[in-house]
C-alpha positions as CSV (number, residue, x, y, z in Angstrom):
1,M,0.0,0.0,0.0
2,R,2.8,2.4,0.9
3,S,4.7,1.7,-2.3
4,R,1.6,2.3,-4.3
5,T,1.1,5.7,-2.7
6,I,4.7,6.6,-3.3
7,I,4.4,5.6,-7.0
8,A,1.1,7.6,-7.4
9,I,2.7,10.7,-5.8
10,F,5.7,10.5,-8.2
11,L,3.4,10.0,-11.2
12,A,1.3,13.0,-10.2
13,F,4.5,15.1,-9.8
14,F,5.8,13.9,-13.2
15,I,2.6,14.7,-15.0
16,T,2.2,18.1,-13.4
17,V,5.7,19.2,-14.2
18,G,5.2,18.0,-17.7
19,F,2.1,19.9,-18.4
20,T,3.6,23.0,-16.8
21,A,6.5,22.8,-19.1
22,L,4.2,22.3,-22.1
23,W,2.0,25.3,-21.2
24,S,5.0,27.5,-20.7
25,A,6.5,26.5,-24.1
26,E,3.4,27.3,-26.0
27,G,3.3,31.1,-26.4
28,D,0.9,33.2,-28.4
29,E,3.4,33.8,-31.3
30,Q,5.2,31.5,-33.7
31,E,8.2,29.6,-32.5
32,G,11.2,31.6,-31.3
33,D,11.0,34.3,-28.7
34,V,12.7,37.0,-30.8
35,A,11.9,38.1,-34.3
36,T,15.4,37.3,-35.5
37,N,14.1,33.7,-36.1
38,V,12.0,34.8,-39.0
39,V,13.9,37.4,-40.9
40,S,16.5,36.4,-43.5
41,G,19.5,37.9,-45.3
42,T,20.3,40.0,-42.3
43,T,23.2,40.6,-39.9
44,D,22.0,41.4,-36.5
45,G,22.9,41.2,-32.8
46,P,25.8,42.8,-30.9
47,A,28.7,44.4,-32.8
48,G,32.4,43.8,-32.4
49,V,32.2,40.0,-32.2
50,N,31.2,37.4,-34.7
51,V,29.8,34.2,-33.2
52,E,27.8,31.6,-35.0
53,Q,25.4,29.9,-32.6
54,P,24.6,26.3,-33.3
55,V,21.1,25.8,-34.4
56,K,19.3,22.9,-32.7
57,K,16.8,20.7,-34.6
58,K,13.5,21.0,-32.9
59,G,11.9,17.9,-34.3
60,S,8.2,17.3,-34.8
61,R,5.5,19.0,-32.5
62,W,4.4,15.7,-31.0
63,G,8.0,14.8,-30.4
64,R,8.5,18.0,-28.5
65,I,5.3,17.4,-26.6
66,F,6.4,13.9,-25.6
67,K,9.9,15.2,-24.5
68,A,8.6,18.2,-22.5
69,P,8.1,16.3,-19.2
70,F,11.5,14.7,-19.4
71,K,13.2,18.1,-20.1
72,A,11.2,19.7,-17.3
73,V,12.4,17.0,-14.8
74,A,16.0,17.4,-16.2
75,K,15.9,21.1,-15.4
76,V,14.9,20.4,-11.9
77,F,18.2,18.6,-11.5
78,N,20.1,21.5,-13.2
79,R,20.6,19.9,-16.7
80,D,19.3,20.8,-20.0
81,G,17.3,18.6,-22.4
82,D,20.4,17.2,-24.0
83,G,22.0,15.9,-20.8
84,R,24.6,18.7,-20.6
85,K,25.1,20.5,-17.3
86,V,23.7,24.0,-17.5
87,E,26.4,26.7,-17.4
88,R,25.9,28.8,-14.2
89,M,27.8,31.4,-12.4
90,T,29.9,29.9,-9.6
91,E,31.4,31.6,-6.6
92,D,34.9,30.8,-8.1
93,D,33.8,32.6,-11.3
94,A,32.7,35.6,-9.4
95,R,35.9,35.8,-7.5
96,R,38.0,35.5,-10.6
97,F,35.9,38.1,-12.6
98,E,36.0,40.6,-9.8
99,S,39.8,40.5,-9.2
100,A,41.4,41.2,-12.6
101,G,44.8,41.3,-10.9
102,V,46.1,44.3,-12.9
103,M,47.0,47.9,-12.2
104,R,44.5,50.6,-13.2
105,V,45.4,53.6,-15.3
106,D,45.6,56.8,-13.2
107,Y,44.4,59.5,-15.5
108,E,44.3,62.2,-12.8
109,S,48.0,61.9,-12.1
110,G,48.8,61.2,-15.8
111,E,50.6,58.1,-14.7
112,K,49.9,54.9,-16.8
113,K,51.2,51.8,-15.3
114,A,51.5,48.7,-17.5
115,A,50.2,45.4,-16.3
116,A,52.6,42.5,-16.0
117,D,50.7,40.4,-18.5
118,G,50.0,42.8,-21.3
119,S,48.4,46.0,-22.5
120,A,44.6,46.8,-22.3
121,Q,44.5,46.4,-26.1
122,A,46.1,43.0,-25.9
123,H,43.6,41.8,-23.2
124,L,40.8,43.3,-25.3
125,D,42.0,41.3,-28.4
126,R,42.3,38.1,-26.4
127,G,38.9,38.7,-24.8
128,R,37.2,39.1,-28.2
129,A,38.8,35.9,-29.5
130,H,37.5,34.0,-26.5
131,L,34.1,35.5,-26.9
132,E,34.0,34.5,-30.6
133,S,35.0,30.9,-29.5
134,G,32.3,30.8,-26.9
135,N,34.8,30.7,-24.0
136,L,32.8,33.0,-21.8
137,N,34.7,32.6,-18.5
138,E,38.1,33.3,-20.3
139,A,36.5,36.2,-22.3
140,I,35.2,37.8,-19.1
141,T,38.5,37.5,-17.4
142,E,40.4,39.1,-20.3
143,L,37.9,41.9,-20.9
144,S,37.7,42.6,-17.2
145,R,41.5,43.2,-17.3
146,A,41.3,45.3,-20.4
147,S,38.6,47.6,-18.8
148,S,40.6,47.8,-15.5
149,L,43.8,48.7,-17.3
150,D,42.0,51.4,-19.4
151,P,38.7,52.4,-18.0
152,R,38.1,54.6,-21.1
153,L,38.3,51.7,-23.5
154,S,34.6,51.6,-24.3
155,Q,34.8,48.5,-26.5
156,A,36.2,46.5,-23.5
157,H,33.1,47.4,-21.4
158,S,30.8,46.8,-24.4
159,L,32.2,43.2,-25.1
160,L,32.4,42.4,-21.4
161,A,28.7,43.2,-21.3
162,V,28.0,40.9,-24.2
163,A,29.9,38.1,-22.4
164,Y,28.0,38.7,-19.2
165,D,24.6,38.6,-21.2
166,R,25.5,35.3,-22.7
167,K,26.5,34.0,-19.3
168,G,23.0,34.9,-18.1
169,L,24.4,37.7,-15.8
170,H,22.1,40.4,-17.0
171,E,22.5,42.8,-14.2
172,R,26.3,42.8,-14.6
173,A,25.9,43.1,-18.3
174,R,23.7,46.2,-17.9
175,D,26.3,47.8,-15.7
176,S,29.0,47.2,-18.3
177,Y,26.8,48.5,-21.1
178,D,26.2,51.7,-19.1
179,R,29.9,52.1,-18.5
180,A,30.6,51.7,-22.2
181,V,28.2,54.4,-23.1
182,D,29.3,56.7,-20.2
183,V,32.9,56.4,-21.5
184,N,31.9,57.3,-25.0
185,E,28.3,58.3,-25.6
186,R,29.0,58.6,-29.3
187,D,30.3,55.1,-29.7
188,P,27.7,53.6,-32.1
189,Q,28.8,50.0,-31.3
190,A,28.3,50.4,-27.6
191,L,24.9,52.0,-28.3
192,N,24.0,49.1,-30.6
193,N,25.0,46.5,-28.1
194,L,23.1,48.1,-25.3
195,G,20.1,48.5,-27.6
196,Y,20.2,44.9,-28.7
197,S,20.5,43.7,-25.1
198,L,17.4,45.8,-24.2
199,Y,15.6,44.4,-27.2
200,I,16.1,40.7,-26.4
201,N,15.1,41.4,-22.8
202,G,11.8,42.8,-23.9
203,N,12.5,46.6,-23.2
204,Y,11.6,47.6,-26.8
205,R,11.1,51.4,-26.3
206,A,14.5,51.8,-24.5
207,A,16.0,49.6,-27.2
208,L,14.5,51.8,-29.9
209,D,16.0,55.0,-28.3
210,K,19.6,53.6,-28.2
211,L,19.4,52.0,-31.6
212,K,18.1,55.3,-33.2
213,K,21.1,57.1,-31.7
214,A,23.5,54.3,-33.0
215,A,21.9,54.6,-36.5
216,R,22.4,58.4,-36.6
217,L,26.1,57.9,-35.6
218,A,26.7,55.0,-38.1
219,P,24.2,55.5,-41.0
220,A,26.0,52.8,-43.1
221,D,26.1,50.1,-40.5
222,A,23.7,47.3,-41.7
223,R,23.8,45.5,-38.3
224,I,22.5,48.5,-36.5
225,H,19.7,49.2,-38.9
226,N,18.7,45.5,-38.8
227,N,18.5,45.7,-34.9
228,L,16.6,49.0,-35.2
229,A,14.1,47.3,-37.6
230,L,13.5,44.5,-35.1
231,A,12.8,46.9,-32.3
232,Q,10.5,49.0,-34.5
233,S,8.5,46.0,-35.5
234,R,8.0,44.9,-31.9
235,L,6.4,48.3,-31.3
236,G,4.1,47.9,-34.4
237,K,6.1,50.4,-36.4
238,Y,6.3,48.2,-39.5
239,D,6.7,51.1,-42.1
240,D,9.7,52.3,-40.1
241,A,11.0,48.7,-39.9
242,Y,10.7,48.3,-43.7
243,R,12.8,51.5,-44.2
244,S,15.4,50.3,-41.7
245,F,15.6,46.8,-43.3
246,S,16.0,48.5,-46.7
247,R,18.8,50.7,-45.5
248,A,20.6,47.5,-44.3
249,G,20.0,45.2,-47.3
250,G,18.1,46.9,-50.0
251,E,14.4,47.2,-50.9
252,F,13.9,43.5,-51.9
253,N,15.2,42.2,-48.5
254,G,13.4,44.9,-46.8
255,R,10.0,43.8,-48.2
256,L,10.8,40.1,-47.4
257,N,11.8,40.8,-43.9
258,V,9.0,43.0,-42.9
259,A,6.6,40.5,-44.6
260,A,8.0,37.8,-42.4
261,L,7.5,39.8,-39.3
262,L,3.9,40.7,-40.3
263,E,3.2,37.0,-40.9
264,R,4.6,36.3,-37.5
265,A,2.1,38.8,-36.0
266,G,-0.8,37.2,-37.8
267,R,-1.2,40.1,-40.3
268,D,-1.2,38.2,-43.5
269,A,-3.0,40.7,-45.6
270,D,-0.4,43.3,-44.8
271,A,2.3,40.8,-45.5
272,A,0.8,40.0,-48.9
273,E,1.2,43.7,-50.0
274,H,4.9,43.6,-49.2
275,L,5.4,40.2,-50.9
276,E,3.7,41.5,-54.1
277,K,5.9,44.5,-54.2
278,A,8.9,42.1,-53.7
279,R,7.6,40.0,-56.5
280,R,7.5,43.0,-58.8
281,L,11.2,43.6,-58.0
282,E,12.1,40.0,-58.6
283,P,9.4,38.2,-60.6
284,T,11.3,34.9,-60.8
285,S,11.7,34.5,-57.0
286,T,10.3,31.1,-56.0
287,S,10.6,32.0,-52.4
288,V,8.2,35.0,-52.8
289,L,5.8,33.0,-54.8
290,G,5.7,30.2,-52.3
291,R,5.1,32.6,-49.4
292,L,2.4,34.5,-51.4
293,A,0.5,31.2,-52.0
294,G,0.5,30.6,-48.3
295,V,-0.7,34.0,-47.2
296,Y,-3.4,34.1,-49.8
297,E,-4.6,30.7,-48.8
298,R,-4.8,31.8,-45.1
299,T,-6.7,35.0,-46.0
300,G,-9.2,33.1,-48.1
301,K,-8.0,34.4,-51.5
302,H,-7.9,31.0,-53.1
303,A,-7.8,32.2,-56.7
304,E,-4.8,34.4,-55.9
305,A,-3.1,31.5,-54.1
306,Q,-3.8,29.1,-57.0
307,S,-2.3,31.7,-59.4
308,A,0.9,32.0,-57.3
309,R,1.2,28.2,-57.1
310,Q,0.9,27.9,-60.9
311,A,3.5,30.6,-61.5
312,L,5.7,28.8,-59.0
313,E,5.3,25.5,-60.9
314,V,6.1,27.1,-64.2
315,L,9.3,28.6,-62.7
316,R,10.3,25.2,-61.2
317,A,9.6,23.4,-64.5
318,G,11.9,25.8,-66.3
319,D,14.6,25.3,-63.8
320,T,14.3,21.5,-64.2
321,V,14.6,21.9,-68.0
322,A,17.6,24.2,-67.7
323,A,19.3,21.8,-65.3
324,G,18.8,19.0,-67.7
325,G,20.5,20.9,-70.6
326,G,17.3,21.8,-72.3
327,K,16.2,18.2,-73.0
């Protein structure tokens, strides 16, 4: 009797945790918690570092539903769904990050003391390399030393903030972003990185303010304009987002990207307008025709959907003939 009770309690706990995980995973938008998942042909995110994040295969919807309880239980024991231990801030990390072990630059006395293990720029370069390789602890150590050696090196503060953000230490990241902007309020990359951090944490209005300033300072920077477009779209400013995307990658990509964001928001009729304009720019784009067929079908315009599908079939048949040498 006692063993049956224990088993029943365990099963109840398992089912409850599983359904809680499934509920929390099903939001009111399409998959992905940031709009960067649906735009294409863009460069976005923080500046000053290029890191390609591995993309996980999600699998089928039913597969994810089946795995949700197991992943939830795994998280209770501090492991992610793939069995790897979740990276967390430890006390040893904190002690190492807070004591850079270098001498500061004394600007008031005009005396600049060199650190035993390199200049601020050398630590900055090593920190950036570690950040690009995903070695967050080492990146934080090197960038902390760079910012300690030269407190006016805004890029060191900015990249340190990026490393903290990726480590999940958002409060520390915000402090470093603020220091970067305080050191040089006209540094477009520092403003971009702060704006992007605000964006991914849901503070869209503040992100918009910082990214607008960055765009004014660096009007030719595509990354900044793409980030600005994402923030504008989150605030429902789709016309502004289109203009920002266009400045970053041209009118065709601007139309495609804002259409993707409109589709994500359930505004298929508005998305169709941008896709039709993209089609006029590139009439032979199979991607545009395929998406047009989908949005027209969802909005009940079946004749237009059928026309788009027929045009798509003609293009694909022509590609097949061309690939076969015209036979």
